[in-house]
N, C-alpha and C positions, 0 to 999 in steps of 0.2 A: 361772299354774299352779294347778290345782285341788288344794286341800288340805282336810283335815278341820278342822272348827271348833275353836276354842281351848277350848271346854268339854270337860271330861274327868272321868273318875273314876279311881280308883287303877289299874285294869287297863289303861288306855290312855294313861298319862302318857308312856311311851316313844314312842308313835306321835305324840303332840302335840308332843313335843320335836323329833322328826325333821322333822315338817312345818313347824314354826316355824323351824328351822335352815335349811331350804330357802328359805323366804321371806326370811330375813335375808341369805343369800348372794345372792339375786336383787337385793335392795335395796342391800346394803353391800359386797358382794364378800367374799372369804375373809378379808381383813385386818380387815374391820369386825365380824366375828362374834367374840363372846367368851362364855365360860361365864356370866359375871355378867349380861350383856345378855340372853342366852337365858333364864336363870332368871327375870329380871324380866319379860320379855315374856310368858312362859307363866304367870307368877304363882305360882311355886313357890320354895322355898328352894334355895340352892345345894347343900345336903346332899342334897335329893331328886334334884337333877340329877345329882350325882356318884354317886348310887346306880346310875344307868343308864350313865353315861359318865364314866370317870375322868380324861379329858383332852379338850382340844379336838381333838386328832388322832384319838382314839377316836371322837368324835362325827362327824368328817368321814368317817372310814372307814365308819361305819354308814350315813351318808347315801349314800355311793357304792354300798355294798352294796345298799341299798334301790333305788337307781337301776338296778342290774344286774338285779334281780328283775323290775322293771316292764318293762325293755327286753327281757328274755328272753320274757316273757309276750306282749308285743305282737308282736315279730317272729316268735315261734313260731306265733301264730295265722295270720299272713299266709303264712308258709312252708307251712302245711298246706292252703292253698287249692288246690283241684284243678281248678277251672273256668277257662276262658279259655285263649287261646293263650300260648305261651312268653313272648312280649314283654309281654303284659298282666300276667302273673304276676310277671315280673321287675320291671316298672314299679311294681307294688303294693308289692313289697319295698323297692325304692329309696325310694319315697315314704314308706313307714312308718318307715324308718330316719331319713330327714332330718326328718320331722315330729316324731319323738321328740326328736331333738337340739334342734330349734328350740323346741318347746313345753316342754321340760324341761331348759333350758340349764344350770341350777344343778347338776342331777344329772349332766348330760353332762360338764361341765367337771371335776367331781370324778372321774368314772368314767375319763376318758381324758386328764386334764390332769396337769401337772407338780406340782401342789400335794401330791399323795400319792406318785405313782410316782417322780418325780425325786428325792424325799427318801428313797426306799426305806423309806417309813413305812407301807406297807399292812399291815393286820392279816391274820392267818392266814385268818379267815373271808372277808375281802374277796378275798384271793388265790384262795380256793377258788371263790367265786361268780363272779368274773370269768373264771377259767379254764373253768368250766363253761359260761359264756355263749359263749366263743369255740369251745369244743368243739361247742356247739349250732349255731354258725354254720358250722363245717366240715361237720357232718352235713347242713345245708341244701344246701350245695354238692354233697355226695355224692348227695343226692336229685335235684338238678337234673341231675347227670351220668347217673344211672340213667334219668331221664325224657327225656333228649335235649336239655335246655335248654343244657347245656354238654357238650363231648365227654369221653370217658373217657381220652383220650390223655395227660392231664397230671395231676399230683398235686393232690388236692383241697385240701391244705394251702396250696399255692402259689396256687391260684385264690382261696382264702379270703382270703389276705393281700392280693392285688391288689384284689379286690372291696372289702374293708374299707378299704384305703387310698383308693380312689376315693370311697366314701361318706363317710368321715371328712373328707377334704379338702373336699368340697362342703359338708358340714355346717358346718365351721369357717368357710368363706367367708360363709355365711348368718348364722350366730350372731354373727360379729364385725362384721356390718353392711357388709361389702364389697359384697355384693349385697343389696338391700333390697326391691325390688318383687316382687309376686306373679308377674309374667310371667317374671322371671329365674329364680325358683324352679322354675316349671313347665317352662321351657325346658331348664334344667339337668337336671332329672329325666328328661325325654324323651331328651336327648342321652346321658346316662349309661347309660340303658337300652339305647339303640342300640349304644353302644360295647361294653358288656358282652356283649350278645347277638352282635354281628357279629364282634368281634375275639376275645374269649375263646371264642366258640362256633365258631371255625374249627379244623379238624383240622390 
């Protein structure tokens, strides 16, 4: 995962803390991250750290929130593509979702995993950003309906839930190492695209 260098000045300490937290999650898992270790790795006092995040849970929520922002930007760009046939555009979206999940697995695990949501520990700002991300997803489905990629005969929310479930399931299989070779990834993206177009696209 690409992150900002550890050098920082006063104005970007929060950014450095978030980036280092993501690296720690990748290396050590959620259980291995602590506020003390994070402060030591970034080279700041715990007082400076707590100025930005008052608890480990607040830190994890901020990382997840950051992930949703990146996720929304990436998928939004792909959704706005207007060239190519319906199948190619759907495939680009499916691939972008799965690539984000695989390349940013620490973010993804927090965004959609039990560490935050099962514990009912999401911050208000995380709830707001995640809800906005899903609303953006529904708007993409509505756009596909208007353009004929998917029919207008069913509710966009239900389509969104089914498409999301498909993409999330494939992403988890790949992140968790159940399928590891490049060919499996490409084949699954192709098949998911065909299923979504051919089955969800039926009147």
